N, C-alpha and C positions, 0 to 999 in steps of 0.2 A: 559807486564802488567803494569809495572811502568811507561812506556812512556804514556800509555793510561790514567792512573790516573792523571798524571801531567797536562794533557790537560784541566782538569776541573779547570779553573781559578776562578770560582765563586762557593762558597760553600753555604750551608744552612745558616750559620752564616752571610755571606755577605748579603744574601737576607733579613735577619732579621734586619740588620743594615740599609739597604735601606728603608725598610718598616717603621721602627721606625721614621726616620727623614722625610720621605715622609708624614707620618701621620700629622706632624705639618703643612705642607703646605696645605694638604687637609682640615684641620680644618680652616686654614686661608682663603682659597678659599670659604669654606662654609659660613663663616661670611661676607666676603667682597662682595660676589656676591648677598647678600641680600640687599645691598644698593639701587639698583634700585626699590625695593619695595616701598621705600619712594616716589620716583618719580611716581610710579603707583598710590599710594594713593593720591598724590597731584593733579594728573590730572584725577582722577576718573576712573582709569583702574583697578577696583577692581577684575575683573574676571582673571586678569593676575597674581595676587598675588600668587595663588597656584602653578603656573608654575615655580615660583622661589623657593618656599618653599620646594618642593619635592626634586629636584636635590641638593639643598644646604644642606638639612638635611642629605641626603645620603652621601655627601662628608664629612660633619662634623662628622657624626656617624662613618664612616669607619676610618677617621683620628684619632678619639678618641680611637677606638679599637687598632689601630696600635701603638699609643703612650703609651697607658695605659697597654695593655696586653703584649707588647714586651718590654724587658728591654732596657735601654739606653746603648749604646756601646761607649766607649771612643776611640776605634781604627778605627775611620772613616777615610778612605783613599780617595785619589783623584778619584779612580775608582768608589767608592761608590757615591761620590759627582756628578760625571757625570751621573751615572744611575738615581740618584734622580732628577737631573735637567731634563733629557730626559723624565722621567715619569711625572714630575710635569707639564711641558708644554703640554704634550699630555693629561693629566687628566684635566687640566684647559680648554682645547679646547672641550673635551667631555662633561664636566659639562655645559659650556656655550652653546654648541650645544643642549644639552638636554632641557635647558630652552627655547631656541629658537624654537626647534621642537614642544615642548608642547604648546608654546604660539601661534605660527603661523601655525603649521601644515605642514611646508615645509619638503622636504626630508631630512633625517638625514645627509646624506653625504654632502648636500649643507650647512646644519647648521654647520657641522664640518669645512668645507672650510671657512665659514663666520667668525667663531670664531677663527680658527687658523690664519686667515688673520688679525683679530683685535689684538689678543694677541701678534703676532710677529711684528706688525706694518707694515705689508705688504700693508694693505689698500685697496685691491681689494674686490669687492662685486658682488654677484650674483643678488642682488635686482635691478630691473629696476627703481622702484619708491620708494625710501626710505622715502619720505615725508608722505606716508600713514601708515608707521609703527608706533606702539605704542611708546609713549615717553619713556616708561621704557626700551624697547628693544634698542632704539637709544642710551639711556644713558648707557645701558649695554655694547654696542660696544665701546663707548667712554671711559668708565671706564677700560675696558680690554686693550685698547691701552695705557692708561695712566699708568696702573700698569706694563704692558708688556714692556713699554719704559725703565723703570728703571730695571726691571727684577723680575719675579715671585719669584724665590728662594731668591734673594737678599732682597726683601722687607720683606718676611716672616721670614727669619733667623734673620734679624735685630730686629724684634718685638718679636719673639717667642723663639729664641735659644740664650743661653748665649755665651759669648765670649770664644774662645778656638780653639783648632785644628779643631774641627768639623766645626765651622763657617768659618774658613780659607779655608778648603777644598771645602765647598759649594760655597763660594765666587768665588773661582778660577774656579769652574765647569761651571760658566756662562761667561767664557772668560774674566775675570777681573783680573788685576794684581796689579795696583797701589793702594796705601792706602793714605787716607787723614789724618787719625789718626793712632796712633801706633797699635791699635788692630782693627780687622775686624768689629766687631759689632758697634763700635763707628764710623768707617768709613762709614758704611751703614747708620747709623742714621743721620750723617751729610749730606750724599748725599740726603736722603729723605727730610731733612730740607731745603736744597737748592732747591730741586725740588718743594716743597710746596710753597716756597717764590716766585719763578718764576711763578708758576701756579696762585697764588693769584694776582700777578701783571698783568698777561695776562688777567684774567677775568675782573679785574677792568678797564683796558684799553679798552677792547671791549665794556663794559657797557658805558663808557664815549663816545665811538664812536656811541652810539645809538642802539647797538644790544640788543635784549631781553636777560634776565639773562640766560635762558636755552641755547640759542645759544652761548652766551659768554662762558659758562662753557664747553660746548661740543667742541667748536672751539679751546679753549685753551688746553683742554685735548689732542686733536688730533694733535695740532701743536707742543707743547712742547715735546710730546712723539715721534715726527716724525712718527706718524701713518698715518694721512691723510685721514682716513675713515670718510666722512662727514655725517651730518644729512640732507643735501640738495642734490637734484639731480644734481645741477650745481656746487657742491662742494663750494669752497670759492668764485668762480665766481658769485654765487647767490647774493652776497651783493653789487656788482658793486660799490665798494668804494676803492679807491687807498690807503687810510689810513688803512683800514682793511687788505689789501694785505700786506702793509709794516709791520704792527704789526705781522701778521702771519709769514712773512719771518724772522723777528727778533727772534721770538719764535723758529722757525725751526733751525736757526743758533745757538741759545742758547742750544737747545736740542742736537745738533750735536757737541758741544764743550765739552771736557773732564770735568767731575765734579771736578777733582783735580784742574784744572785751575780756575773754578768758585770759589772754596774755597780760592785760593791764591789771587784772584783779589782784595779783600778788604785789605789784608795785604800789597800788593805791589802797591796799588793805580792804578790798571789796567795794570801795566807793565808786569805781568805774561801772560796776554792775548795777548799782542802785541808780546812778545818773544816766545810764544808757536809755535813750528814748524808746528804742525798740523793745528792750526788756520790760520797761515800765508799761508799755502798751500791751504786751503779751500777758502780763500778770493782771492788768485791769480787765482785759477781755475775758480771761479765765474766770475771774471773780464775778463779773457781770453776767456772763453766760450761765455760770453755776447757779446764781441767784434766780435768774429768770426760769431756767429749766426746772429747778427744784420746786418752784411755785406751780408751774404748769404741768409737771410730769411727776407721777408717783413712782420714783426710782430710788434704789438704795444709793445714798450719797456718794460712797466711794466708787461705785460703778458709774454714776453720772459724771463725777469729777474726772475719772480715768478717760471716759469717752471724749470729754471736752478737751483735756490736755492732748489726747491722741489726735484730735481734729486740728487744733491750731498749730501743733508741731508737725503736722502732716505725716505722723507715724503710721496711723491706721491700725495699730494694735488694739485689741479689744478684750474686754472681760464679759461683754454682752454679745451673744450670738447674733448674726445678721437678721435671723428671723425675729428675734426679740426687738431689734432696733426698729423694725417696721411697726411695732405696737406703740412706739413713742408718738406723741401728738405732732401734727404737721408743723406747728409753730416751733417745737423743739428741734425738729429735723431741719427746718429753715435756718435756725441759729447755727446748727452744726455745719450746714452747707456754707454759710458765711465765714465761719472759722476756717474751714478747709480752703476756701478761696483765698483768704488773707495770708495764711501760713505764718511762719516765724520770722526771724531776723535774716537780713542779707548776710553774706559771708559765713553762712552756717550750713547745716546739712539738709535744710528743709526745701520743700517745693512751694507751690502757690505763688501769689502775687508778691509777697514779702511785705512786712510791716512798714518798712521805710518808704516803699512806693505809695502805699495807701495813705500814710501820714503826709507825704509830699503833695499828693493830689488834693487832699483835704485842706492843707495849708495854702495851696495854690488857689483853691476856690475862695477861701476866706480872704486871701490877699486881693483877688480880683474884686470882690464885693466891697472890701475896705477902701480900695482905691477909687471905686465908683462913687462912694458916698462921702469921700474926703474932700476938703476944699480944693478948688481947681489949682493945679500946679503942684500939689503935694503928692509925692510918690512914697508909698510905704514899702518896707521890706519885711521878709518873714524868716524865721529861724526854726531849725529842728534841734532842740537842745541849745548848744553853743554855736552850732554851725549854721551859716547863712545858706538859704536855699535860693538858687538863681533860676531864671526863666528856663534855661536849658534843661535843668534837672526836672522841672515841672513838666516840660514838654516831653521829655524822654519817658517819664513815668506814665504820662497820659497815653502816649503812643503805644507803649508796651501793654497797658491795660486794654486798649482798644483791640490790639491784635489778639490778646489772650481770649477776649470774649468772642471774637469772630470764630476762632477755632473751637471754642466751647460750644457755641450755637451749632456749628457744623456737626460736631460729635453728637450733640443732643438730637439734632434733626435725623441723623442716620439711625440712632437708637429707636426713635419713635417710628421711623420708616419701617422698621422690622416688627412693629406692633407692641413695643413695650410702653407701659404706663408712663406718661410724660413726667410725673413727679419723681417716681423712683429712678427713671432713666436720667433725669437731670442730676439727682443726688450722686449716682454712680459715675456719670461723666465728669462732674466736678471733682470727684475723688480721684479718678484716673488721671485727668490732666494736671491736677494739683499734686500728683505723686503721693497720694494719701493712703488709700487702701480700705477705708471704712466702706462697707457695702450693704445694700439692702438685700443682697443675695441673688440678683439677676445676672451677674457676670459669672459664667461657668463654662466648662469645656464644650458644651453643646451649642455654643453660639455659632452662627453662620461664619464661614471663613472671611468674607468681606468685612464683617463686623469686628472680628478678631484683629484684622489688619488695621482697621480704623483705630481701635483702642491701643494697639502697639504704637501707632503713629502719634497719638495724643500723649502717651507716656514719654515718648522720645522728645517731642517738642517741649513738653512741660518741664523736663529736667534741664534741657539746654536753653530754655527761655526763648524759644521760637526762632530768633534771628539767625543763628548758625545753620539751622536746617533750611531756612528760606534762602540763605546764601548758597547752600549746596544745590537746591533746586534751580536757582538762578544760574548757577555755573553750568549745570546740565543744559539749561535752555540756551546759554551763550554758544554752545557747540552746535545746537540744532538750528538756531536762527540763521547763522551765516550760510550753512549748507543749503537751506531752503532758498535764501535770497541769491545765492551764487548762480542759480539757473538763469536769473534775469540780468546778470551783470553785463553780458555781451549784447543785450538787446538794445535797440535804439528806442527813444521815447515813442516813436510812432508804433513800434511793435508792441 
């Protein structure tokens, strides 16, 4: 009996803690997702206003109930933070999907895919012609990418929750570790400030290049957030302007660079950027990939470079249509897949494995080999820049990569099970789970429902870096296991 009872890792109090803090995020989502109403009013889309009001009111009302009726708890632990984070991203996608389904009348599962893709920065879409969509819906998708780039939980705890242990746990639940400021809330607010400054610069640059204000805002939102979901059918290629491509690439690289580095740039006059190991690796990979693909692929250099930058920053924006991407040589597509898998810096807006993890694992392998061939009794250490890498960090990076590939193979298997070509299926599954968005064109609205659900799941775990979602499923299991075992608690061993 005692063994059975110990298996219930989540109690009623734990759920109350989760719901209380989740309520703040639900309130925040209810308010923020009303922003596109201003766009609807500006462009005369009055009939769309109610489609935003109803879901946003429901989110805000439920959030208010959770925050007001349930007491605030001081003992918020990391497991609570992970549950809150998992629920928050799922709830955000469901609210966005409700708005879209009410506004456009499209199937709800398609709307969930579209919104999960936007929030997680995956950037894939089921819409064949996005240019006929209402301006308010286009802005909704861009806004979701912009908020999701920095992090749903991070933005709202910075605004709504006071500094302390709770804020620290929630910050870590979205796979963030480094702090710009001594306390978490100030770190988050400084990150938001940096994000706003770069966003404003991006909008201004696009306006100076002749883009309409609406296009400038949306293109900046989707570039700086490394989301890549465009308001144009031809994506960034619509503008046919090399300067627009260059500004977009710069914004992608900025988004894929750690916010800690951005904060230190002013203080060190740019030296922190040059010395940052992850930034160095990103630039080296861009240069190497560009050289190899240029030699093996007959492509326009700016289009090739744009695709490479889009891949490693996990933006997924393109100037080459998906049908043209399939004409690239297989060796070039393999390089793009590797870049999508690696992704950019930690503590940034990107998906993928992250440069720091790949670097840590490679250095760990080198350390193991060096210790094996070194004289007996001599133990070597390894560094990443000026920072020592310990065994715990190597183990954590290796464990995450192992988990990442388990789910990647699962998604790939499901795609091939439905008859898709293994190579193109692998390309798109890597893109989905790495929250990228580059595609060979096989992901579309006509996919079977079970496959759509699988892809939604992969986007979700890719953004949250798997562990919080596994904690959620383990929590659900902890409620089911005791109930199943309870039937046998009163039985004797003989029975």
